[in-house]
C-alpha positions in Angstrom: 87.3 91.9 100.5 90.5 91.7 102.5 93.9 90.9 101.1 96.5 89.6 103.6 100.0 88.8 102.6 101.9 86.6 104.9 105.5 87.3 105.7 107.6 84.3 104.7 110.7 83.5 106.7 114.0 82.4 105.3 116.4 81.5 108.1 120.1 81.0 107.6 122.2 79.7 110.5 125.9 79.8 109.7 128.2 78.1 112.2 131.8 78.5 113.5 133.9 81.2 111.7 132.6 83.6 109.1 136.0 84.1 107.5 137.2 84.1 103.9 136.2 80.5 103.3 132.9 80.5 105.2 132.0 84.0 104.2 132.2 82.8 100.6 129.8 79.9 101.4 127.4 82.3 103.0 127.6 84.7 100.0 126.9 81.8 97.7 123.9 80.7 99.8 122.5 84.3 99.9 123.0 84.6 96.1 121.2 81.3 95.4 118.1 82.5 97.2 115.6 84.5 95.1 114.3 87.5 97.1 110.6 88.0 96.8 108.4 90.7 98.3 107.2 90.1 101.8 110.1 87.7 102.5 111.9 88.2 105.8 115.5 86.8 105.8 116.8 86.0 109.3 120.5 85.3 109.8 120.9 83.6 113.1 124.5 84.1 114.3 124.1 82.1 117.5 126.6 79.5 116.4 129.1 82.0 114.9 132.1 82.6 117.2 134.3 84.7 115.0 134.0 86.9 111.9 136.3 88.8 109.7 135.8 91.3 106.9 134.8 88.5 104.4 132.0 87.5 106.7 130.9 91.1 107.0 131.1 91.6 103.3 128.8 88.6 102.7 126.3 90.0 105.1 126.4 93.5 103.5 126.0 92.0 100.0 123.1 90.0 101.2 121.5 93.1 102.8 121.9 95.1 99.6 120.3 92.3 97.4 117.4 91.8 99.8 116.6 95.5 100.1 116.7 96.1 96.4 114.0 93.3 96.0 111.7 94.8 98.6 112.5 92.2 101.3 113.8 92.6 104.8 117.0 91.1 106.3 117.6 90.9 110.1 120.3 89.4 112.2 119.8 87.8 115.6 121.7 86.1 118.4 125.0 87.9 118.2 127.7 86.6 120.5 129.6 89.4 122.4 132.7 89.3 120.1 130.5 89.5 117.0 128.4 92.3 118.5 131.6 94.3 119.1 132.6 93.9 115.4 129.2 95.3 114.4 129.6 98.2 116.8 133.2 99.1 115.8 132.3 99.1 112.1 129.0 100.9 112.9 127.1 98.2 111.0 124.9 97.9 114.1 123.1 101.0 112.7 122.8 99.5 109.2 121.4 96.1 110.2 118.3 95.3 112.2 119.7 93.3 115.1 117.5 91.3 117.5 118.6 89.7 120.7 117.0 86.4 119.8 115.1 84.5 117.2 112.0 84.7 119.3 112.3 88.5 119.4 112.3 88.5 115.6 109.1 86.4 115.5 107.4 88.6 118.1 108.3 91.7 116.1 107.2 90.2 112.8 103.9 89.0 114.3 103.2 92.5 115.8 103.9 94.2 112.5 101.9 91.8 110.3 
C-alpha cells in the first residue's frame, strides 16, 4: 500500500505597494488562512513595486505562522527594488525565494 500526500498550493498575489495600509491587508489575508500540513504558500510579488517595513513584517509574520504549522512559504517574482530590500535586511537568507512561479512549481514537482 502506498500513501501519497499531494502538496496543496495557496497563492497570494499582492499588488502595488506593500506599505502600512497594504501590509495590514496582507497580514489579515495570511491570518485568515488556516495552515495545514503539506500546504505550500506562494507569495507572488510580481506586481509589487515598493515595500516598507510593514510589508516585510507581514511576510515575516506569515512565515512564522506557516512554519509553526508544518507548512512551507516561498516568495517568487521579486522586482529589483524589492530584491534589494530582502538583501539589505538579510531576509533573502530567511525566505525561500524563486525567480518565477514556474520555478516554484518545478521545484515542488521534483520534491513531491
